[in-house]
DSSP file (Angstrom, degrees, kcal/mol; ACC not computed):
  #  RESIDUE AA STRUCTURE BP1 BP2  ACC     N-H-->O    O-->H-N    N-H-->O    O-->H-N    TCO  KAPPA ALPHA  PHI   PSI    X-CA   Y-CA   Z-CA
    1    1 A M              0   0    0      0, 0.0     2,-0.5     0, 0.0     0, 0.0   0.000 360.0 360.0 360.0 133.1  -17.4   -6.4   11.4
    2    2 A D        -     0   0    0      2,-0.0     2,-0.5     0, 0.0     0, 0.0  -0.751 360.0-164.9 -89.4 124.0  -19.9   -6.8    8.5
    3    3 A H        -     0   0    0     -2,-0.5     2,-0.4    66,-0.0    66,-0.0  -0.939  11.3-142.1-112.2 124.3  -20.1   -3.7    6.3
    4    4 A E        -     0   0    0     -2,-0.5    66,-0.7     1,-0.0     2,-0.5  -0.706  10.4-151.0 -85.6 131.2  -23.0   -3.4    3.9
    5    5 A T  E     -A   69   0A   0     -2,-0.4     2,-0.2    64,-0.2    64,-0.2  -0.898  16.7-173.8-102.6 128.6  -22.3   -2.0    0.5
    6    6 A K  E     -A   68   0A   0     62,-3.4    62,-3.2    -2,-0.5     2,-0.4  -0.687  12.7-137.2-113.1 168.1  -25.1   -0.1   -1.2
    7    7 A H  E     -A   67   0A   0     60,-0.2     2,-0.5    -2,-0.2    60,-0.2  -0.951   3.7-155.4-127.8 152.0  -25.4    1.3   -4.7
    8    8 A M  E     -A   66   0A   0     58,-2.6    58,-2.5    -2,-0.4     2,-0.5  -0.985  10.8-161.7-125.8 117.6  -26.9    4.6   -5.9
    9    9 A L  E     -A   65   0A   0     -2,-0.5     2,-0.3    56,-0.2    56,-0.2  -0.883   8.3-160.4-103.9 126.6  -28.1    4.7   -9.5
   10   10 A Y  E     -A   64   0A   0     54,-2.2    54,-0.7    -2,-0.5     3,-0.1  -0.767  26.1-101.6-105.5 150.9  -28.5    8.1  -11.1
   11   11 A E    >   -     0   0    0     -2,-0.3     3,-2.3     1,-0.2    -1,-0.1  -0.334  60.3 -76.5 -62.3 150.0  -30.5    9.0  -14.1
   12   12 A P  T 3  S+     0   0    0      0, 0.0    -1,-0.2     0, 0.0    51,-0.1  -0.248 119.2   9.6 -53.4 128.9  -28.5    9.5  -17.3
   13   13 A G  T >  S+     0   0    0      1,-0.3     3,-1.3    -3,-0.1     2,-0.3   0.212  91.9 132.5  87.6 -15.1  -26.7   12.8  -17.2
   14   14 A E  T <  S-     0   0    0     -3,-2.3    -1,-0.3     1,-0.3    50,-0.1  -0.552  84.5  -1.9 -72.9 129.7  -27.5   13.6  -13.6
   15   15 A R  T 3> S+     0   0    0     -2,-0.3     4,-1.8    -3,-0.1    -1,-0.3   0.840  87.3 157.0  60.6  36.0  -24.5   14.7  -11.6
   16   16 A I  H <>  +     0   0    0     -3,-1.3     4,-2.7     1,-0.2     5,-0.2   0.870  63.8  53.6 -63.8 -41.4  -22.4   14.2  -14.8
   17   17 A D  H  > S+     0   0    0      1,-0.2     4,-1.9     2,-0.2    -1,-0.2   0.899 108.6  50.6 -64.0 -38.5  -19.5   16.6  -13.9
   18   18 A E  H  > S+     0   0    0      1,-0.2     4,-2.0     2,-0.2    -1,-0.2   0.917 111.0  49.4 -61.8 -42.9  -19.0   14.8  -10.6
   19   19 A Y  H  X S+     0   0    0     -4,-1.8     4,-3.1     1,-0.2     5,-0.3   0.915 106.6  54.9 -64.5 -43.3  -18.9   11.5  -12.4
   20   20 A W  H  X S+     0   0    0     -4,-2.7     4,-2.6     1,-0.2     5,-0.2   0.921 109.2  48.5 -56.2 -44.6  -16.4   12.7  -15.0
   21   21 A N  H  X S+     0   0    0     -4,-1.9     4,-2.0     2,-0.2    -1,-0.2   0.915 114.3  44.9 -63.3 -43.7  -14.0   13.7  -12.2
   22   22 A I  H  X S+     0   0    0     -4,-2.0     4,-2.2     2,-0.2    -2,-0.2   0.934 114.2  48.7 -65.8 -46.5  -14.3   10.4  -10.4
   23   23 A Q  H  X S+     0   0    0     -4,-3.1     4,-2.4     1,-0.2    -2,-0.2   0.922 111.3  49.5 -61.2 -45.4  -14.0    8.4  -13.6
   24   24 A F  H  X S+     0   0    0     -4,-2.6     4,-2.1    -5,-0.3    -1,-0.2   0.923 110.0  50.6 -61.6 -44.3  -10.9   10.2  -14.8
   25   25 A Q  H  X S+     0   0    0     -4,-2.0     4,-3.2    -5,-0.2     5,-0.2   0.891 109.8  51.1 -62.5 -39.5   -9.2    9.9  -11.4
   26   26 A Y  H  X S+     0   0    0     -4,-2.2     4,-2.7     2,-0.2     6,-0.3   0.928 108.7  51.4 -60.9 -45.3   -9.9    6.1  -11.4
   27   27 A L  H  <>S+     0   0    0     -4,-2.4     5,-1.8     1,-0.2     6,-1.6   0.894 115.9  41.1 -60.7 -40.1   -8.4    5.8  -14.9
   28   28 A V  H ><5S+     0   0    0     -4,-2.1     3,-1.5     4,-0.2    -2,-0.2   0.949 116.0  48.2 -71.5 -50.4   -5.2    7.6  -13.8
   29   29 A D  H 3<5S+     0   0    0     -4,-3.2    -2,-0.2     1,-0.3    -3,-0.2   0.848 112.7  48.6 -61.7 -35.6   -4.9    5.9  -10.4
   30   30 A D  T 3<5S-     0   0    0     -4,-2.7    -1,-0.3    -5,-0.2    -2,-0.2   0.435 112.9-117.4 -86.0   1.4   -5.4    2.4  -11.9
   31   31 A G  T < 5S+     0   0    0     -3,-1.5    -3,-0.2     2,-0.2    -2,-0.1   0.673  76.2 130.0  74.1  16.7   -2.8    3.1  -14.6
   32   32 A M  S   <S+     0   0    0     -5,-1.8     2,-0.4    -6,-0.3    -4,-0.2   0.848  78.0  29.5 -71.8 -33.8   -5.4    2.7  -17.4
   33   33 A I        +     0   0    0     -6,-1.6    -2,-0.2    -9,-0.1    -1,-0.2  -0.993  65.1 156.2-126.1 135.7   -4.3    5.9  -18.9
   34   34 A T        +     0   0    0     -2,-0.4     2,-0.2    -3,-0.1    -1,-0.1   0.630  46.5  78.6-130.6 -27.3   -0.7    7.1  -18.6
   35   35 A T  S  > S-     0   0    0      1,-0.1     4,-2.3     4,-0.0     5,-0.2  -0.490  77.6-121.4 -90.4 160.2    0.2    9.5  -21.4
   36   36 A E  H  > S+     0   0    0      1,-0.2     4,-2.4     2,-0.2     5,-0.2   0.849 114.9  56.9 -64.2 -33.6   -0.7   13.1  -21.7
   37   37 A E  H  > S+     0   0    0      2,-0.2     4,-2.1     1,-0.2    -1,-0.2   0.920 108.4  45.8 -63.9 -43.9   -2.4   12.3  -25.0
   38   38 A E  H  > S+     0   0    0      2,-0.2     4,-2.5     1,-0.2    -2,-0.2   0.912 112.3  51.2 -65.1 -42.4   -4.6    9.7  -23.3
   39   39 A K  H  X S+     0   0    0     -4,-2.3     4,-0.8     1,-0.2    -2,-0.2   0.913 110.1  49.5 -61.2 -42.1   -5.4   12.1  -20.4
   40   40 A A  H >< S+     0   0    0     -4,-2.4     3,-0.5     1,-0.2     4,-0.3   0.910 111.2  49.9 -63.7 -42.1   -6.3   14.8  -22.8
   41   41 A Y  H >< S+     0   0    0     -4,-2.1     3,-1.7     1,-0.2     6,-0.6   0.941 108.9  50.1 -62.8 -48.0   -8.6   12.5  -24.8
   42   42 A F  H 3< S+     0   0    0     -4,-2.5    -1,-0.2     1,-0.3    -2,-0.2   0.610 115.0  45.1 -71.4 -10.0  -10.5   11.2  -21.7
   43   43 A Q  T << S+     0   0    0     -4,-0.8    -1,-0.3    -3,-0.5    -2,-0.2   0.339  95.8 107.9-105.2   3.2  -11.1   14.8  -20.6
   44   44 A S  S <> S-     0   0    0     -3,-1.7     4,-2.1    -4,-0.3     5,-0.2  -0.394  77.1-125.7 -83.9 157.3  -12.1   16.0  -24.0
   45   45 A S  H  > S+     0   0    0      1,-0.2     4,-2.9     2,-0.2     5,-0.2   0.802 109.6  65.6 -67.7 -28.0  -15.6   16.9  -25.2
   46   46 A E  H  > S+     0   0    0      2,-0.2     4,-1.2     1,-0.2    -1,-0.2   0.953 108.7  36.7 -57.3 -51.3  -15.1   14.4  -28.0
   47   47 A Y  H  > S+     0   0    0     -6,-0.6     4,-1.7     1,-0.2     3,-0.3   0.936 119.7  47.7 -66.5 -48.3  -15.0   11.5  -25.6
   48   48 A R  H  X S+     0   0    0     -4,-2.1     4,-2.6     1,-0.2    -2,-0.2   0.840 106.7  56.8 -67.3 -33.7  -17.6   12.9  -23.2
   49   49 A D  H  X S+     0   0    0     -4,-2.9     4,-2.0     2,-0.2    -1,-0.2   0.860 104.2  53.8 -65.8 -34.8  -20.0   13.7  -26.0
   50   50 A V  H  X S+     0   0    0     -4,-1.2     4,-1.6    -3,-0.3    -2,-0.2   0.943 111.9  44.3 -62.7 -47.0  -20.0   10.1  -27.1
   51   51 A L  H  X S+     0   0    0     -4,-1.7     4,-1.6     1,-0.2    -2,-0.2   0.894 110.3  54.4 -66.4 -38.9  -20.9    8.9  -23.6
   52   52 A K  H  X S+     0   0    0     -4,-2.6     4,-0.9     1,-0.2    -1,-0.2   0.887 105.7  54.6 -60.7 -37.5  -23.6   11.7  -23.3
   53   53 A G  H >X S+     0   0    0     -4,-2.0     4,-0.6     1,-0.2     3,-0.6   0.890 107.1  49.9 -61.5 -39.5  -25.1   10.3  -26.5
   54   54 A H  H 3< S+     0   0    0     -4,-1.6     8,-1.6     1,-0.2     3,-0.3   0.786 105.9  57.9 -69.1 -26.8  -25.3    6.9  -24.9
   55   55 A M  H 3< S+     0   0    0     -4,-1.6    -1,-0.2     6,-0.3    -2,-0.2   0.711 111.4  40.8 -75.5 -19.9  -27.0    8.4  -21.9
   56   56 A S  H << S+     0   0    0     -4,-0.9    -1,-0.2    -3,-0.6    -2,-0.2   0.440  91.8 105.9-108.6  -0.2  -29.8    9.8  -23.9
   57   57 A R     <  -     0   0    0     -4,-0.6     4,-0.1    -3,-0.3     5,-0.0  -0.389  67.2-111.0 -78.4 157.6  -30.4    7.0  -26.3
   58   58 A T  S    S+     0   0    0      2,-0.1     2,-0.2    -2,-0.1    -2,-0.0  -0.998  85.5  19.5-134.7 139.6  -33.4    4.7  -26.1
   59   59 A P  S    S+     0   0    0      0, 0.0    23,-0.1     0, 0.0    -3,-0.0   0.690 125.4  28.6 -76.2-165.5  -33.4    1.9  -25.4
   60   60 A D  S    S-     0   0    0     21,-0.3    -3,-0.1    -2,-0.2    -2,-0.1   0.891  76.4-169.7  64.9  47.1  -30.3    0.8  -23.5
   61   61 A K        -     0   0    0     20,-0.1    20,-0.7    -5,-0.1     2,-0.5  -0.307  23.6-117.9 -63.4 149.2  -29.4    4.1  -21.9
   62   62 A L  E     - B   0  80A   0     -8,-1.6     2,-0.3   -11,-0.2    18,-0.2  -0.795  36.0-168.0 -88.4 129.2  -26.0    4.3  -20.2
   63   63 A H  E     - B   0  79A   0     16,-3.6    16,-2.7    -2,-0.5     2,-0.5  -0.797  18.8-130.5-116.1 158.3  -26.3    5.0  -16.4
   64   64 A M  E     -AB  10  78A   0    -54,-0.7   -54,-2.2    -2,-0.3     2,-0.4  -0.918  25.1-171.1-104.8 135.1  -23.8    6.0  -13.7
   65   65 A I  E     -AB   9  77A   0     12,-3.0    12,-2.4    -2,-0.5     2,-0.4  -0.991   6.1-159.8-129.5 137.2  -23.8    3.9  -10.6
   66   66 A Y  E     -AB   8  76A   0    -58,-2.5   -58,-2.6    -2,-0.4     2,-0.5  -0.899  11.3-141.4-113.6 144.2  -21.9    4.6   -7.3
   67   67 A F  E     -AB   7  75A   0      8,-2.6     7,-3.0    -2,-0.4     8,-1.2  -0.918  22.3-168.8-105.7 130.4  -21.1    2.1   -4.6
   68   68 A V  E     -AB   6  73A   0    -62,-3.2   -62,-3.4    -2,-0.5     2,-0.4  -0.966  12.6-176.6-127.8 131.8  -21.4    3.4   -1.1
   69   69 A R  E >  S-AB   5  72A   0      3,-2.6     3,-2.0    -2,-0.4   -64,-0.2  -0.991  77.7 -14.9-128.8 124.7  -20.3    1.8    2.2
   70   70 A E  T 3  S-     0   0    0    -66,-0.7    -1,-0.1    -2,-0.4     3,-0.1   0.867 128.8 -53.6  52.6  41.1  -21.0    3.5    5.5
   71   71 A G  T 3  S+     0   0    0      1,-0.2     2,-0.5    -3,-0.0    -1,-0.3   0.473 115.9 113.6  78.1   2.2  -21.9    6.7    3.7
   72   72 A I  E <   -B   69   0A   0     -3,-2.0    -3,-2.6     2,-0.0     2,-0.5  -0.922  69.6-125.3-111.3 127.8  -18.6    6.9    1.8
   73   73 A R  E     +B   68   0A   0     -2,-0.5    -5,-0.3    -5,-0.2     3,-0.1  -0.578  33.3 171.9 -70.6 121.0  -18.5    6.5   -2.0
   74   74 A I  E     +     0   0A   0     -7,-3.0     2,-0.3    -2,-0.5    -6,-0.2   0.446  58.1   0.9-112.1  -3.8  -16.1    3.6   -2.6
   75   75 A G  E     -B   67   0A   0     -8,-1.2    -8,-2.6     2,-0.0     2,-0.3  -0.982  52.1-151.1-173.5 164.3  -16.5    3.1   -6.3
   76   76 A A  E     +B   66   0A   0     -2,-0.3     2,-0.3   -10,-0.3   -10,-0.2  -0.978  15.1 176.2-144.9 155.6  -18.3    4.1   -9.5
   77   77 A R  E     -B   65   0A   0    -12,-2.4   -12,-3.0    -2,-0.3     2,-0.4  -0.989  28.0-123.7-155.7 154.8  -19.3    2.4  -12.7
   78   78 A M  E     -B   64   0A   0     -2,-0.3     2,-0.4   -14,-0.2   -14,-0.2  -0.860  32.8-171.9-100.6 143.6  -21.1    2.9  -16.0
   79   79 A L  E     -B   63   0A   0    -16,-2.7   -16,-3.6    -2,-0.4     2,-0.4  -0.998  15.1-175.6-142.4 133.2  -23.9    0.5  -16.7
   80   80 A S  E     -B   62   0A   0     -2,-0.4     2,-0.7   -18,-0.2   -18,-0.2  -0.996  14.1-152.3-128.9 127.4  -26.1   -0.2  -19.7
   81   81 A C        -     0   0    0    -20,-0.7   -21,-0.3    -2,-0.4     2,-0.2  -0.880  15.9-140.1-101.8 116.6  -29.0   -2.6  -19.5
   82   82 A A              0   0    0     -2,-0.7    -2,-0.0     1,-0.1   -21,-0.0  -0.524 360.0 360.0 -76.6 138.7  -29.8   -4.2  -22.9
   83   83 A H              0   0    0     -2,-0.2    -1,-0.1     0, 0.0    -2,-0.0   0.374 360.0 360.0-106.1 360.0  -33.5   -4.6  -23.7
């Protein structure tokens, strides 16, 4: 059976809290962060404020993109398009 994968691109900062939760869970599940210190950093305002700054800069804003198959979100990514 052929399953089409679609993507949903959100404006910078839109649905940000949802994205933080998804991103953090990916980092933990994929073993990218393992220590309590790393977990604390990636959930900190210090880290998130840097990314929020990239989401509001011009040009080259940072965007959040979700990959969706059959109505189910199967992945997420950050994307910046250089001008």
